[in-house]
Each structure stands twice: as structure tokens, then as C-alpha cells.
C-alpha positions as CSV (number, residue, x, y, z in Angstrom):
1,X,73.3,15.5,24.8
2,X,71.4,18.2,26.5
3,X,71.3,20.2,23.3
4,X,68.7,17.8,21.8
5,X,71.2,16.4,19.2
6,X,71.6,12.7,19.4
7,X,74.7,11.0,18.0
8,X,74.2,9.0,14.8
9,X,73.4,5.3,15.3
10,X,75.0,4.4,11.9
11,X,78.7,4.8,11.3
12,X,79.6,6.7,8.2
13,X,82.3,5.3,6.0
14,X,85.4,7.4,5.7
15,X,88.4,7.0,3.5
16,X,90.7,7.8,6.4
17,X,92.7,5.2,8.3
18,X,90.0,5.2,11.1
19,X,88.1,2.4,9.4
20,X,88.4,-0.9,11.0
21,X,89.5,-4.0,9.2
22,X,85.9,-5.4,9.7
23,X,84.5,-2.4,8.0
24,X,86.8,-2.7,5.1
25,X,86.1,-6.4,4.7
26,X,82.4,-5.7,5.0
27,X,82.5,-3.0,2.3
28,X,84.6,-5.3,0.1
29,X,82.2,-8.2,0.6
30,X,79.2,-6.0,-0.2
31,X,80.9,-4.6,-3.3
32,X,81.9,-8.0,-4.5
33,X,78.3,-9.2,-4.0
34,X,77.0,-6.3,-6.1
35,X,79.7,-7.0,-8.7
36,X,78.8,-10.7,-9.0
37,X,75.1,-9.8,-9.3
38,X,75.8,-7.3,-12.1
39,X,78.0,-9.9,-13.9
40,X,75.2,-12.5,-13.7
41,X,72.7,-10.0,-15.0
42,X,75.1,-9.1,-17.9
43,X,75.7,-12.8,-18.7
44,X,72.0,-13.4,-18.7
45,X,71.3,-10.5,-21.0
46,X,74.1,-11.5,-23.3
47,X,73.0,-15.1,-23.4
48,X,69.5,-14.2,-24.3
49,X,70.7,-12.2,-27.2
50,X,72.8,-15.2,-28.4
51,X,69.9,-17.6,-28.0
52,X,67.8,-15.2,-30.1
53,X,70.4,-15.5,-32.9
54,X,70.4,-19.3,-32.6
55,X,66.6,-19.3,-32.7
56,X,66.7,-17.1,-35.8
57,X,69.0,-19.5,-37.6
58,X,66.9,-22.5,-36.5
59,X,63.8,-20.7,-37.8
60,X,65.5,-20.2,-41.1
61,X,66.3,-23.9,-41.3
62,X,62.6,-24.6,-40.6
63,X,61.6,-22.1,-43.2
64,X,64.0,-23.6,-45.7
65,X,62.4,-27.0,-45.1
66,X,58.9,-25.8,-45.4
67,X,59.6,-23.6,-48.4
68,X,61.5,-26.4,-50.1
69,X,58.8,-28.9,-49.5
70,X,55.9,-26.7,-50.7
71,X,57.8,-25.3,-53.7
72,X,58.9,-28.8,-54.6
73,X,55.3,-30.0,-54.8
74,X,53.5,-27.1,-56.4
75,X,56.0,-25.4,-58.7
76,X,57.6,-28.7,-59.7
77,X,54.3,-29.9,-61.1
78,X,53.7,-26.7,-63.0
79,X,57.2,-26.5,-64.4
80,X,57.3,-30.1,-65.3
81,X,54.1,-29.8,-67.3
82,X,55.5,-26.7,-69.0
83,X,58.8,-28.4,-69.9
84,X,56.9,-31.5,-71.1
85,X,56.0,-29.4,-74.2
86,X,59.7,-29.5,-75.3
87,X,61.2,-32.7,-73.8
88,X,60.2,-36.0,-72.3
89,X,58.4,-35.7,-69.0
90,X,61.1,-37.6,-67.1
91,X,63.8,-35.1,-68.1
92,X,61.5,-32.2,-67.3
93,X,60.8,-33.6,-63.8
94,X,64.6,-34.2,-63.2
95,X,65.4,-30.6,-64.2
96,X,62.7,-29.2,-61.9
97,X,63.9,-31.3,-59.0
98,X,67.4,-30.0,-59.4
99,X,66.2,-26.4,-59.5
100,X,64.3,-26.7,-56.2
101,X,67.2,-28.6,-54.6
102,X,69.4,-25.6,-55.3
103,X,66.8,-23.2,-53.7
104,X,66.6,-25.4,-50.6
105,X,70.4,-25.6,-50.3
106,X,70.7,-21.8,-50.5
107,X,68.2,-21.4,-47.7
108,X,69.9,-24.1,-45.6
109,X,73.3,-22.4,-46.0
110,X,71.8,-19.1,-45.0
111,X,70.4,-20.7,-41.8
112,X,73.8,-22.3,-41.1
113,X,75.5,-19.0,-41.5
114,X,73.2,-17.4,-38.9
115,X,73.9,-20.2,-36.4
116,X,77.6,-19.9,-37.0
117,X,77.5,-16.1,-36.4
118,X,76.2,-16.7,-32.9
119,X,78.9,-16.2,-30.3
120,X,78.4,-18.3,-27.2
121,X,81.7,-16.9,-25.6
122,X,79.9,-13.8,-24.3
123,X,82.7,-11.4,-25.2
124,X,81.2,-8.4,-23.2
125,X,80.9,-10.5,-20.1
126,X,84.5,-11.7,-20.4
127,X,85.8,-8.2,-20.8
128,X,83.9,-6.9,-17.8
129,X,85.1,-9.9,-15.7
130,X,88.7,-9.0,-16.6
131,X,88.0,-5.4,-15.5
132,X,86.4,-6.6,-12.3
133,X,89.4,-8.8,-11.5
134,X,91.6,-5.8,-12.1
135,X,89.4,-3.7,-9.8
136,X,89.5,-6.3,-7.1
137,X,93.3,-6.5,-7.3
138,X,93.5,-2.7,-6.8
139,X,91.1,-2.9,-3.8
140,X,93.3,-5.5,-2.2
141,X,96.4,-3.3,-2.3
């Protein structure tokens, strides 16, 4: 040590057989911790995307309700008075009610479709978990 060069205080990892079992277990533990954190981050990101889809579908249901209600009130009255020129007012009101019921049903079905398209199974996370399990098996060998 007289040449001024001190030995390194940290041990460098090598791929040779000079690594101790403790070092291998430590590295594997650290890698698994990193892997688990990454999987949790992926699951969180994927779940947020799915919740956004569910929110969009729920918003469409809300929009369908509001649109159906307002349309039922204002346009029904106008159309009823218009149809009253050619038929009894009761028949005109019935026809108008059926028309807006159809509009509301279409919007509700659209909202239902959006909710059904959401995939809570998190397919990307499942795939990466399978890959991680395969990686862990190869590390064990």
C-alpha cells in the first residue's frame, strides 16, 4: 500500500464462481425487490387506465340520463304541440314519449358497451408476471 493506491472497500460483482452464496442470494433478493416494484407500478398504471374507461362509461350513463330528461321535457312539449295539429293530443304525447325513450336507450346501451370494454384482468401485467416467473426460474438454475 506504499504506492498510494488503496484497495476498494466495495466488492465488485463478477460472473465467475468466486461469488459467495450470500452475494448471489443478495443479488437475487435485490433483483426480485426491483422486479416486484416494477410489477406494482405496471399494475397501478394499467388499473388507472381501466378505471378511466369505467369512468367514461359511467359518464355516458350520466349523460344519457341528463340528455334524456331534458330532451323529454323540452322537445316533447314542442313536438306534442306540433303533432296536435294532426291528431289528438294524447296520441301525440305518446308518440313523442316513445321517441325520446328510444334516444335514451341508445345512449344507455352505448354507456354499457364502454363499461363492458373495460378489462379488469390487466393483460399486460399478467404477461410480464409470466415473463418474470420464467426469468426467476432461469436464475434459480
